[in-house]
C-alpha positions as CSV (number, residue, x, y, z in Angstrom):
1,M,154.1,-20.9,115.6
2,D,152.2,-22.3,118.6
3,D,149.2,-24.6,118.7
4,L,146.0,-23.1,119.9
5,L,143.9,-24.4,122.7
6,A,141.5,-25.9,120.7
7,T,140.8,-24.8,123.9
8,N,141.6,-24.4,122.1
9,G,141.2,-23.0,120.8
10,S,141.1,-19.3,118.4
11,G,141.6,-17.3,115.4
12,L,140.2,-14.0,114.3
13,P,136.6,-14.3,113.0
14,V,136.1,-14.3,109.3
15,T,132.7,-13.3,108.2
16,N,132.6,-12.8,104.4
17,G,135.6,-14.2,102.6
18,A,137.9,-17.0,101.8
19,N,141.0,-16.1,103.7
20,G,140.9,-18.3,106.7
21,T,142.7,-17.3,109.9
22,H,142.4,-20.7,111.5
23,T,144.5,-21.3,114.4
24,S,145.0,-24.9,115.0
25,N,143.2,-24.6,118.2
26,G,140.5,-27.1,118.4
27,I,137.7,-26.2,120.5
28,S,138.0,-29.0,122.8
29,N,137.6,-26.8,125.8
30,G,134.3,-26.4,124.1
31,I,131.7,-24.1,125.3
32,N,130.9,-25.4,128.6
33,G,130.5,-28.6,130.4
34,H,128.7,-31.9,130.9
35,A,126.9,-33.5,133.7
36,S,125.6,-36.9,134.6
37,G,122.8,-38.3,136.7
38,S,119.4,-36.9,137.4
39,V,118.9,-33.1,137.4
40,S,116.3,-30.7,138.8
41,E,114.9,-27.5,137.5
42,P,116.1,-24.5,139.5
43,T,113.6,-22.8,141.7
44,P,113.1,-19.0,141.8
45,S,114.9,-19.0,145.2
46,A,118.0,-20.4,143.5
47,L,118.8,-16.9,142.2
48,N,118.1,-14.8,145.3
49,G,120.4,-16.1,147.9
50,S,118.5,-19.1,149.1
51,A,119.8,-22.6,148.6
52,P,119.4,-23.7,145.0
53,V,118.1,-27.0,143.9
54,F,121.1,-29.3,143.2
55,E,121.8,-32.7,141.7
56,A,122.1,-35.0,144.6
57,N,124.7,-37.6,143.7
58,G,127.9,-36.2,145.2
59,N,130.4,-38.4,147.0
60,G,130.9,-36.1,150.0
61,T,133.5,-33.5,150.7
62,S,137.2,-34.0,150.8
63,S,139.0,-33.4,154.0
64,G,142.7,-33.0,154.7
65,H,145.7,-33.8,152.5
66,P,145.8,-37.5,151.7
67,A,149.2,-39.1,151.5
68,P,150.7,-38.5,148.0
69,E,150.3,-41.4,145.5
70,L,152.3,-42.2,142.4
71,V,150.2,-41.8,139.3
72,E,149.9,-45.1,137.5
73,H,149.2,-45.5,133.8
74,I,148.2,-48.5,131.7
75,P,149.8,-48.4,128.3
76,A,147.4,-47.2,125.6
77,Q,148.0,-50.5,123.7
78,Q,146.2,-52.4,126.4
79,A,143.1,-50.2,126.5
80,S,142.5,-48.2,123.3
81,E,139.9,-46.5,121.3
82,I,139.9,-45.2,117.8
83,N,139.8,-41.4,117.8
84,G,139.7,-39.9,114.4
85,N,142.7,-41.2,112.5
86,G,144.7,-42.1,115.6
87,T,144.5,-44.6,118.4
88,N,144.3,-43.1,121.8
89,G,144.4,-44.7,125.2
90,V,141.3,-44.8,127.2
91,H,143.3,-44.5,130.5
92,S,140.5,-46.2,132.4
93,H,143.0,-47.6,135.0
94,V,144.7,-44.3,135.8
95,R,144.6,-43.6,139.6
96,K,142.6,-40.5,140.3
97,S,144.0,-37.5,142.0
98,P,144.0,-37.9,145.8
99,Y,143.6,-34.2,146.2
100,L,140.8,-33.1,143.9
101,K,137.8,-35.2,145.0
102,A,134.1,-35.1,144.3
103,T,132.1,-32.6,146.5
104,S,128.5,-32.8,147.5
105,P,126.6,-30.7,145.0
106,T,124.7,-29.0,147.7
107,S,127.9,-27.5,149.0
108,V,129.1,-24.0,148.1
109,Y,132.0,-24.6,145.8
110,D,135.2,-22.6,146.0
111,L,135.6,-22.8,142.2
112,V,133.6,-23.9,139.2
113,C,135.4,-24.0,135.9
114,I,133.2,-23.7,132.8
115,G,134.8,-25.9,130.1
116,F,137.4,-28.7,130.6
117,G,139.8,-28.4,127.7
118,P,143.6,-27.7,128.1
119,A,143.1,-24.4,129.9
120,S,140.9,-25.8,132.6
121,L,143.0,-29.0,132.7
122,A,146.0,-26.9,133.5
123,I,144.1,-25.4,136.4
124,A,143.3,-28.9,137.7
125,V,147.0,-29.9,137.4
126,A,148.2,-26.8,139.1
127,L,145.7,-27.3,142.0
128,H,146.9,-30.9,142.4
129,D,150.5,-29.9,142.4
130,A,149.8,-27.1,144.9
131,M,148.0,-29.4,147.3
132,E,150.7,-32.1,146.8
133,A,153.4,-29.5,147.7
134,G,151.3,-28.3,150.7
135,T,151.1,-24.7,149.5
136,L,147.3,-24.6,149.9
137,A,146.2,-24.5,153.5
138,V,142.6,-25.7,152.8
139,V,141.5,-28.3,150.3
140,P,139.2,-26.4,147.9
141,K,135.9,-27.7,146.6
142,I,136.2,-27.8,142.8
143,L,134.0,-28.6,139.9
144,F,134.6,-28.6,136.2
145,I,131.7,-28.6,133.7
146,E,132.3,-29.6,130.1
147,K,129.9,-29.8,127.1
148,Q,131.6,-32.7,125.4
149,T,130.9,-36.3,126.3
150,S,134.5,-36.8,127.3
151,F,137.8,-35.0,127.1
152,A,138.9,-34.2,123.6
153,W,141.3,-31.8,121.9
154,H,141.6,-31.0,118.2
155,A,139.2,-34.0,117.6
156,G,138.4,-32.8,114.1
157,M,142.1,-32.2,113.1
158,L,143.8,-35.4,114.3
159,L,145.1,-36.1,110.8
160,P,147.6,-38.8,109.8
161,G,151.2,-37.4,110.2
162,A,150.1,-34.1,111.8
163,K,152.6,-32.9,114.3
164,M,152.6,-30.4,117.1
165,Q,153.8,-26.9,116.3
166,I,155.0,-26.4,119.8
167,S,157.6,-28.0,122.0
168,F,156.3,-30.7,124.3
169,I,158.1,-28.8,127.1
170,K,155.2,-26.4,127.0
171,D,152.9,-29.1,128.4
172,M,150.5,-28.9,131.4
173,A,153.3,-28.5,134.0
174,S,156.9,-28.4,132.9
175,L,157.4,-24.6,132.7
176,R,155.8,-24.2,136.1
177,D,157.2,-27.2,137.8
178,P,159.3,-29.8,135.8
179,R,159.1,-32.1,138.8
180,S,155.3,-32.5,138.4
181,N,153.8,-35.9,137.7
182,F,151.9,-34.3,134.8
183,T,154.7,-33.5,132.5
184,F,154.8,-35.0,129.0
185,L,158.0,-36.8,129.8
186,N,156.3,-38.5,132.8
187,Y,153.4,-39.5,130.5
188,L,155.9,-41.1,128.2
189,H,157.7,-42.8,131.1
190,K,154.4,-44.2,132.5
191,S,153.5,-45.3,129.0
192,G,156.7,-47.2,128.5
193,R,157.8,-45.1,125.6
194,L,160.3,-42.6,127.0
195,V,163.4,-44.2,125.5
196,E,161.8,-44.9,122.2
197,F,160.5,-41.3,122.0
198,T,164.0,-40.0,122.7
199,N,165.2,-41.9,119.6
200,L,162.8,-39.8,117.5
201,D,165.1,-36.8,118.2
202,T,162.3,-34.3,118.2
203,F,160.5,-31.8,120.4
204,L,157.4,-32.1,118.3
205,P,155.3,-35.2,119.0
206,A,152.5,-36.3,116.8
207,R,149.3,-34.4,117.4
208,V,147.4,-37.6,118.1
209,E,150.0,-38.5,120.8
210,Y,149.8,-35.1,122.4
211,E,146.0,-35.4,122.5
212,D,146.5,-38.8,124.2
213,Y,148.8,-37.1,126.7
214,L,146.1,-34.5,127.5
215,R,143.5,-37.3,127.9
216,W,145.9,-39.1,130.3
217,C,146.2,-35.9,132.4
218,A,142.4,-35.4,132.3
219,S,141.6,-38.9,133.4
220,H,143.1,-38.2,136.8
221,F,140.3,-35.7,137.5
222,D,137.2,-37.6,136.3
223,D,135.7,-37.4,139.8
224,V,135.5,-33.6,139.6
225,V,134.3,-33.2,136.0
226,R,130.7,-33.2,134.9
227,Y,130.7,-34.0,131.2
228,Q,127.9,-33.6,128.7
229,N,126.5,-30.5,130.4
230,E,126.2,-27.1,128.8
231,V,126.5,-24.0,131.0
232,L,123.7,-21.5,130.4
233,S,124.5,-18.7,132.7
234,V,126.5,-17.3,135.6
235,T,124.2,-15.3,138.0
236,P,125.2,-13.3,141.1
237,I,123.3,-14.1,144.3
238,E,122.2,-10.7,145.6
239,Q,122.8,-9.9,149.2
240,T,123.5,-7.0,151.5
241,G,127.0,-5.8,151.0
242,P,129.6,-7.1,148.5
243,L,128.6,-10.2,146.5
244,K,130.1,-13.4,147.6
245,T,128.6,-16.2,145.6
246,F,127.3,-17.0,142.1
247,I,124.9,-19.5,140.6
248,V,126.2,-21.5,137.6
249,S,123.3,-23.1,135.7
250,S,123.9,-26.0,133.3
251,R,121.7,-28.1,131.1
252,D,122.2,-31.9,130.8
253,A,122.6,-32.7,127.1
254,A,120.9,-36.1,127.5
255,T,117.9,-35.2,129.7
256,G,117.5,-31.4,129.1
257,G,117.3,-30.9,132.8
258,V,118.9,-27.9,134.4
259,T,121.1,-28.0,137.5
260,C,122.4,-25.1,139.6
261,F,125.7,-25.0,141.4
262,K,126.6,-22.4,144.0
263,T,130.2,-21.1,143.9
264,K,132.5,-18.3,145.2
265,N,134.6,-18.2,142.0
266,V,134.0,-19.0,138.4
267,I,136.6,-19.5,135.6
268,L,135.3,-19.3,132.1
269,A,137.4,-21.3,129.6
270,V,134.9,-21.9,126.9
271,G,137.2,-21.9,123.9
272,G,136.4,-20.5,120.4
273,Q,133.1,-20.8,118.5
274,P,133.7,-21.8,114.8
275,S,133.3,-19.0,112.4
276,I,131.7,-19.6,109.0
277,P,131.7,-16.9,106.3
278,K,128.3,-15.4,106.2
279,I,128.0,-15.8,102.4
280,L,127.8,-19.6,102.9
281,P,124.6,-21.5,103.8
282,A,125.6,-22.2,107.5
283,K,122.9,-24.8,108.0
284,S,123.8,-26.8,105.0
285,P,125.2,-30.3,105.8
286,R,127.6,-29.7,102.9
287,V,129.3,-26.8,104.7
288,I,131.4,-27.8,107.7
289,H,134.1,-26.2,109.8
290,S,137.6,-27.5,110.1
291,S,137.1,-28.4,113.7
292,Q,134.6,-31.0,112.5
293,Y,136.6,-32.3,109.6
294,S,138.0,-35.7,110.5
295,Q,134.9,-36.7,112.4
296,I,132.3,-35.8,109.8
297,L,134.2,-36.3,106.5
298,P,133.8,-40.1,106.4
299,K,130.1,-39.8,106.9
300,L,129.6,-37.2,104.2
301,L,132.0,-38.7,101.7
302,P,132.0,-42.5,102.4
303,N,133.4,-43.8,99.1
304,T,137.2,-43.2,99.0
305,A,137.3,-44.1,95.3
306,A,134.6,-41.6,94.3
307,P,135.5,-38.4,92.3
308,Y,134.3,-36.0,95.1
309,R,134.7,-32.3,94.7
310,V,135.9,-30.4,97.8
311,A,136.5,-26.7,98.3
312,V,138.6,-25.6,101.3
313,I,138.3,-22.0,102.4
314,G,141.2,-20.5,104.2
315,A,145.0,-19.7,104.0
316,G,146.3,-21.1,107.3
317,Q,147.8,-24.3,108.6
318,S,144.5,-26.2,109.0
319,A,143.3,-25.1,105.5
320,A,146.5,-26.4,103.9
321,E,146.5,-29.6,105.9
322,I,142.9,-30.4,104.9
323,F,143.6,-29.5,101.3
324,S,146.4,-32.0,101.2
325,N,144.6,-34.7,103.3
326,V,141.5,-34.8,101.0
327,Q,143.8,-35.6,98.1
328,N,145.4,-38.4,100.0
329,L,142.1,-39.9,101.2
330,Y,140.3,-39.5,97.9
331,P,142.8,-40.1,94.9
332,N,140.1,-39.3,92.3
333,S,138.9,-36.1,94.0
334,K,139.0,-32.5,92.7
335,T,140.0,-30.0,95.3
336,W,140.3,-26.2,95.5
337,L,142.0,-24.1,98.1
338,I,140.3,-20.7,98.0
339,M,141.8,-17.8,99.8
340,R,141.9,-14.0,99.7
341,S,145.6,-14.0,100.4
342,E,147.8,-13.9,97.3
343,F,150.2,-16.5,98.7
344,L,150.5,-19.3,101.2
345,K,152.7,-17.6,103.8
346,P,155.2,-19.4,106.0
347,S,154.9,-19.1,109.8
348,D,157.7,-17.2,111.6
349,D,158.9,-19.4,114.4
350,S,162.4,-17.9,114.7
351,P,163.6,-17.6,118.3
352,F,163.5,-13.9,118.7
353,V,160.0,-13.6,117.3
354,N,158.9,-16.7,119.2
355,S,159.7,-14.9,122.5
356,I,156.2,-13.3,122.3
357,F,155.0,-16.7,123.5
358,N,157.1,-16.7,126.6
359,P,155.1,-16.5,129.8
360,S,157.1,-13.5,130.9
361,Y,155.9,-11.6,127.8
362,T,152.5,-11.3,129.4
363,D,154.0,-9.0,132.1
364,Y,155.5,-6.9,129.3
365,I,152.5,-6.4,127.2
366,Y,149.7,-6.1,129.8
367,P,150.7,-2.6,131.1
368,K,151.0,-1.1,127.7
369,S,148.3,1.1,126.1
370,S,145.5,-0.3,123.9
371,S,147.1,1.1,120.8
372,Y,150.6,-0.2,121.7
373,R,149.2,-3.7,122.3
374,A,147.1,-3.6,119.1
375,N,150.3,-2.8,117.1
376,I,152.2,-5.6,118.7
377,L,149.5,-8.1,117.8
378,R,149.3,-6.8,114.3
379,D,153.1,-7.1,113.8
380,A,153.1,-10.6,115.3
381,R,150.3,-12.1,113.2
382,A,152.8,-14.0,111.0
383,T,153.6,-16.2,114.0
384,N,150.2,-17.7,114.2
385,Y,147.4,-16.4,111.9
386,G,146.9,-17.3,108.3
387,V,150.3,-18.9,108.0
388,V,151.5,-22.5,107.2
389,R,154.6,-24.6,108.1
390,L,157.2,-24.2,105.4
391,E,157.5,-28.0,104.9
392,L,153.8,-28.2,103.9
393,I,154.1,-25.2,101.7
394,E,156.9,-26.9,99.8
395,H,154.9,-30.1,99.5
396,L,152.0,-28.3,98.0
397,Y,154.1,-26.3,95.6
398,E,155.7,-29.5,94.4
399,K,152.2,-30.9,93.8
400,M,151.2,-27.8,91.7
401,Y,154.5,-28.0,89.8
402,H,154.0,-31.6,88.7
403,Q,150.4,-30.8,87.6
404,R,151.8,-27.9,85.5
405,R,154.5,-30.3,84.1
406,T,152.1,-33.1,83.2
407,L,148.8,-31.3,82.5
408,G,149.9,-28.0,81.1
409,T,149.6,-24.4,82.1
410,N,145.8,-24.1,82.1
411,E,145.1,-24.5,85.8
412,R,141.4,-25.0,85.2
413,Q,142.3,-28.5,83.9
414,W,144.1,-29.4,87.1
415,P,142.4,-31.6,89.6
416,H,143.9,-29.7,92.5
417,R,144.1,-25.9,92.5
418,I,145.2,-23.1,94.9
419,M,142.9,-20.2,94.0
420,A,144.8,-17.3,95.6
421,G,143.5,-13.8,95.7
422,R,140.0,-14.9,95.3
423,S,136.8,-14.3,97.3
424,L,133.5,-16.0,97.4
425,V,130.9,-14.1,95.4
426,S,127.8,-16.3,95.9
427,T,126.7,-19.8,96.8
428,Q,123.6,-21.8,96.0
429,D,122.6,-25.0,97.8
430,H,121.1,-27.6,95.5
431,G,120.7,-30.2,98.1
432,G,123.1,-32.8,96.8
433,E,125.7,-30.3,95.8
434,L,126.7,-26.6,96.1
435,S,127.3,-24.0,93.4
436,V,130.1,-21.6,94.3
437,K,131.1,-18.5,92.4
438,V,134.6,-17.1,93.1
439,A,136.3,-14.1,91.6
440,I,139.0,-11.5,92.1
441,F,138.0,-8.2,93.7
442,P,140.4,-5.7,92.3
443,G,139.5,-3.2,95.1
444,G,140.6,-5.5,97.8
445,E,137.9,-5.8,100.5
446,A,135.3,-3.7,98.7
447,Q,132.9,-5.9,96.8
448,D,131.0,-3.3,94.8
449,G,133.4,-3.0,91.9
450,P,133.9,-5.2,88.7
451,L,134.8,-8.8,89.1
452,F,137.7,-10.5,87.4
453,E,138.4,-14.1,86.6
454,E,134.9,-15.3,87.7
455,E,134.5,-19.1,88.0
456,D,131.6,-21.3,88.9
457,L,132.5,-24.4,90.9
458,E,130.2,-27.3,91.6
459,V,131.2,-28.9,94.9
460,D,130.1,-31.8,97.1
461,L,131.6,-30.3,100.2
462,I,133.0,-27.0,101.6
463,V,135.3,-27.1,104.5
464,C,135.8,-23.7,106.2
465,A,139.2,-23.3,108.0
466,T,138.2,-19.8,108.8
467,G,139.0,-19.4,112.5
468,Y,136.9,-18.9,115.6
469,E,135.0,-16.2,117.4
470,R,135.5,-15.6,121.1
471,R,132.5,-13.9,122.5
472,A,130.5,-16.7,124.3
473,H,131.6,-15.4,127.7
474,L,129.6,-12.2,127.2
475,D,126.2,-13.9,127.0
476,M,127.1,-16.3,129.7
477,L,127.9,-13.5,132.0
478,K,125.0,-11.3,131.1
479,D,123.5,-11.5,134.5
480,T,126.6,-10.0,136.0
481,W,126.8,-7.0,133.7
482,S,125.1,-4.8,136.3
483,L,128.2,-5.3,138.5
484,L,130.6,-3.9,135.9
485,P,131.9,-0.3,136.0
486,K,129.8,2.4,134.2
487,L,131.3,4.5,131.4
488,S,130.7,8.2,131.2
489,E,129.3,9.8,128.0
490,G,132.8,11.0,127.1
491,E,134.3,7.6,127.5
492,V,131.5,6.0,125.4
493,S,132.1,8.5,122.6
494,R,135.9,8.0,122.6
495,L,135.6,4.2,122.5
496,S,132.9,4.3,119.8
497,A,135.1,6.2,117.6
498,N,138.0,3.7,117.9
499,M,136.7,0.5,119.5
500,P,139.7,-1.3,121.1
501,K,139.9,-5.1,121.1
502,D,141.1,-5.3,124.7
503,R,137.7,-4.8,126.3
504,W,134.0,-5.3,125.7
505,I,131.3,-2.7,125.9
506,V,127.8,-3.8,127.2
507,E,124.6,-2.1,128.0
508,T,122.3,-2.7,130.9
509,A,118.7,-1.4,131.6
510,D,119.3,-0.5,135.3
511,G,115.9,1.2,135.6
512,G,113.9,-1.6,134.1
513,K,112.4,-2.2,130.7
514,G,112.0,1.0,128.7
515,S,114.5,3.0,130.8
516,P,117.7,4.5,129.2
517,A,120.5,2.0,128.8
518,T,123.6,2.3,131.0
519,T,126.9,1.6,129.2
520,R,129.4,-0.5,131.0
521,V,132.8,-2.0,130.3
522,L,134.0,-5.6,130.8
523,E,137.8,-5.7,131.3
524,V,140.2,-8.1,132.9
525,N,143.0,-7.5,135.4
526,R,146.6,-8.9,134.9
527,D,145.5,-12.0,136.8
528,Y,142.6,-12.6,134.3
529,G,140.0,-11.6,136.9
530,V,137.0,-9.6,135.6
531,R,137.2,-6.0,136.9
532,F,134.0,-5.3,138.7
533,T,132.8,-2.0,140.2
534,P,134.9,-1.4,143.4
535,G,133.1,-2.9,146.4
536,A,130.6,-4.9,144.2
537,V,132.3,-8.3,144.8
538,A,133.8,-9.4,148.0
539,P,137.5,-10.4,148.3
540,G,137.8,-14.2,147.8
541,S,135.1,-14.2,145.1
542,G,135.2,-13.4,141.4
543,V,135.0,-14.3,137.8
544,W,138.0,-15.2,135.7
545,L,138.5,-15.5,131.9
546,Q,140.8,-17.8,129.9
547,G,141.2,-17.9,126.1
548,C,139.5,-14.6,125.2
549,C,142.1,-12.0,126.5
550,E,144.4,-11.8,123.6
551,G,143.9,-8.0,123.4
552,T,145.3,-7.5,126.9
553,H,147.6,-10.5,127.5
554,G,149.0,-11.2,124.0
555,L,148.9,-13.9,121.4
556,S,149.7,-16.6,123.8
557,D,146.4,-16.2,125.6
558,T,144.6,-18.6,123.2
559,L,147.6,-21.0,122.9
560,L,149.2,-23.8,124.8
561,S,152.4,-21.9,125.5
562,V,151.6,-20.3,128.8
563,L,149.0,-22.7,130.2
564,S,151.0,-24.2,132.9
565,V,152.4,-20.9,134.2
566,R,149.1,-19.1,133.8
567,A,147.3,-21.8,135.7
568,G,149.7,-21.5,138.6
569,E,149.3,-17.8,138.7
570,M,145.5,-18.1,138.7
571,V,145.5,-20.7,141.4
572,E,147.7,-18.4,143.5
573,S,145.4,-15.4,142.8
574,I,142.2,-17.3,143.7
575,F,143.4,-19.5,146.5
576,G,146.5,-17.5,147.8
577,A,146.9,-16.1,151.2
578,G,143.7,-14.7,152.6
579,S,141.5,-15.6,149.7
580,M,139.7,-18.6,151.3
């Protein structure tokens, strides 16, 4: 079982029930970026090939390869901040990358990355390493745009005692180049904890420490990241012949101003968007997603001695962790874990099954047919979706056992209950509390039959560990849809009958408003580049997707496992021979 990107983040969307498929993938690579400084509204000419209006606070372009420098790190104990339930280093004294430097915003960038979570961070590390090794002939002009105010990963799930579910060797660099300065082991060495960590005799660091490692890596690239900026769109600049440049428009979260950046290539790594079951009042402050949990909980439930009532929706690792954590934080609480699944299922992280997370597995699965890939993903769900670490399952079972021993067999008298095989029937928001009706649907997914074992619960908070949706890239790329290949009527009929999950069908009004819609398809190549109509986009330019290609590239697409190798491949694909 591998940790998601939070970039990471990603689970399958859950729309109407209680069986969460949360993947422990925070959404730290959030949906887009951040900027600072003054901004300007884009002029109409910004979208038709003329120079756009830019934010004018760049530090000039970088030139040549500076002499390599050793990365220095001040131990977190000397400069720390409280982040959730852990203490993470600020890393304000880390020496910045001598290769990725700020570029004048009036320049044409070689690459703009939308989102700066682990996926884009791996790109930054791979670029740094390639320039340090001298494998890139030209220093590219790079910009990362991130919605959050600073780098963060799994910010809402940094729970006490929570450990990684993936070996630290699958860090930002080791599988691609174990000699990189950006390995987890080098982070420990620079932090003065390498020997002490070795004494822990584990490959699974605390989640809060791994997040600090990611922050340490990210701090080397502050000069090329614009935080607190939300990307609105990616628009092609029309010209005669194949398209060569795009406009990336972003809004400053503080001022509301919009800035445009001109670039040859765009990487979208916008992470997952929290999925809340539709039956719940999504705008209620009493309904939150697991990705917000540790940040919002103390504000909503400030009195740790109070008898709060908390319902957790989901059956995966995050749901189980939150269910247990609420009981620890609030000893007088009542808690319910509500899930459609009949059981808490253990994750399968055995070595043969875990091979699906190997970087080489992407080469195996990509050439297969849509149906073949779908079957593989279905068979492998137990490695990542709706499953829980066995140790936590055993802990929760022991808790249920002792309630049965001390309080009797009537589970309705227990303060902490696992309500398996249940679905949400209805909810009512009374302002200060929520009323939730749960029941068993004997017909499975169908909800038009008789209900069994109905119960009404009065709760102070509902936490949804119900996964993520991954469709934000579609709207962000809407202006590029006209560059996508058209589908024939026969292809549209075939896909409509059995819609595959390895592509996206979109419609464009090519003849203007009121004209018949043209159906097109958005697919990605093996190198994660969007497949445009042949000849529409010039060589050396393009759009690339990360974290939303599970249907073509396998389960590891939304996870940490392949990040370092994938980033190296993408850097080679974008900036390899003849691409600049």
